[in-house]
C-alpha positions, 0 to 999 in steps of 0.5 A: 247300599243306596247311592245318593248325591246331596247337592246344592247346600253349603257343604262344611267338611270341617277339615277343609273350607266350606263349599258353596252349592257343594255336593257330597256323593255317597256310595256303599255307605261311605263318602265317595266324593266331596266337591261340586260335581253332580253325578248322573244316574243316582238319586239326589237330595236337594240341600239348597239353602241348607248346611251339610255337615258331618255327624257330630261326635259326642266324646263322653256319654252314657247313652243306653247305659244310663237310660232315661225314664227307667229309674234303677232298672235302666241304671247300669253305670257303676258296678258297686264295690269294684276297685278295678273294673277294667274287665267290665264293658260298657257295650254289655249294658247298652240298650238301643231302645233308650230314648236318648238315641232318638234325641241324639239324632235330633241334635245331629249326633251320629257317633257317641263314646259311651263310658261307664260311670265314675264311682270306681277308681277304674270303671271299665271299657268305653265303646264308640257306637253309632246312634241308630240301630236295633242291636248294640253289636251292629252299632259299634264303631270300635270296642273298646275305645278307651278305659274309664277311670275316676279321681276326685269326689265321685270315687270318694263317695262311691267307695269311701276312699280318700284321694290318695287311696284312689290314686293308689288303687289305680297305681296298684292296678298298673303295677300288676299290669306291668308284671302281667305275662298273660298266664294265667289269663286275666281279662282286666290286666289284659286290658290294662296291658293294652293301655300301657302299650298305647293301644287304648287311651286312659279316660280320666274323670277329673274336675279339680286342678289338683285331680287333673295334676294327679292324672298327669302324674300317673300318666307320666309315671306309667307312660300311657295316653291320657285324656282328661274328661270333664276338666272343669278346672283344666283351663287353670292348667292350660299351658301345662296340658298343652305342653304335654299334649294332653287332650281334654273332653270339656263339660258338661257346660250348662248343668248345675254346680251340683257338687263342690268340685264344680264350683269354678266351672265356666263356659269360657274353659273350652276356648281358653284351652283351645287358644293354649293349643290343647285339643278340646272336645265338648261333651254333654255328659248325657244324661247330665245335659241331654245329648241333643244340646251338644251343638248348643254347648259349642254355641255358648262356648263361642259366645264366651270367646271360643273361635267358631272353627275350634268349636265346630272341631270340638264336636267333630274332628277332635273327639274322632282323633282323640279316640282313633275314630278319624278313619271313620267319622268326624269330617266329610272326606272320601272314604269316611262313613257317610254320616251326614247331617243336613241342617236348616242353617249354621249349626252354631246358630241356636235357631238352626236344627237338623232336618235330615240325618244319614248314618252309613248313607241310610236316612235315619231321621227327618224333621 
């Protein structure tokens, strides 16, 4: 692997204070050093006048499985008629040739959690991948990284279920998983058993406050780790979620209110949640909002009252921690993957843009 030092820029590690005229040293695909020392004898990338940050982490996307410009041919989000799709793997549908991956790099997004869709009560396994590569297997950070489930309007439409029927389908699956002994082998129950053991988070699509309350109720009944995804009305339950330690992947924030359960959506929600003590990640839900606008959504959240540091953490440290990826990504810290983005300026300034992107120490994008 190429060793290199990125020097002279405003280094923003995210997990620590900014370093003016700082240096990030890359060795063998990982971050070796963050500080001001410039080693001798290795190539240098001059970042003077630029900002240097970790690559952003998109906490909820459909990159590669809901392909852009492909119509039905590239639509692999939902397996029709599945009540319990826990055995299904998003990885099996990821197409690295999807144009969304190029857009991700242009927006400074180097890692994405790719999930199945929300038409089924249990949609399948999510995968965390890097946003550059030729073969999906070689892009994997961790697989699986969670299990997707849905409450509310989408499974009602997708399967003609009521809310009580959707909750019952989820409950039935976990009752079976509790009794599962491994014989005979069942791949779906095997995955749900890992959820019950705390190994995998439950990624619960829920918009309305009542659906979020149902998500919490189910998680407390079965004792699994819950992450609320979308959480359009999560700010109405902010104190309750904070008290229970339930994180929220908030968004998309700038799409149209295309269905009733989005009627109370507000860009103020991430800030309200963060101030209450909820761990928050902001998402584009690509391709609902194009993935390159992840930083823009964080910027708009700041405009509506979110602390800038909290907004930056919502697209770096927080999603990495939610999915157990913080040993690989989410900050500029020795030992983590050298996923580094050199920005023209402050990424929370709408006029700034990524000018160079490295993944694993390899330069994969240049504006």
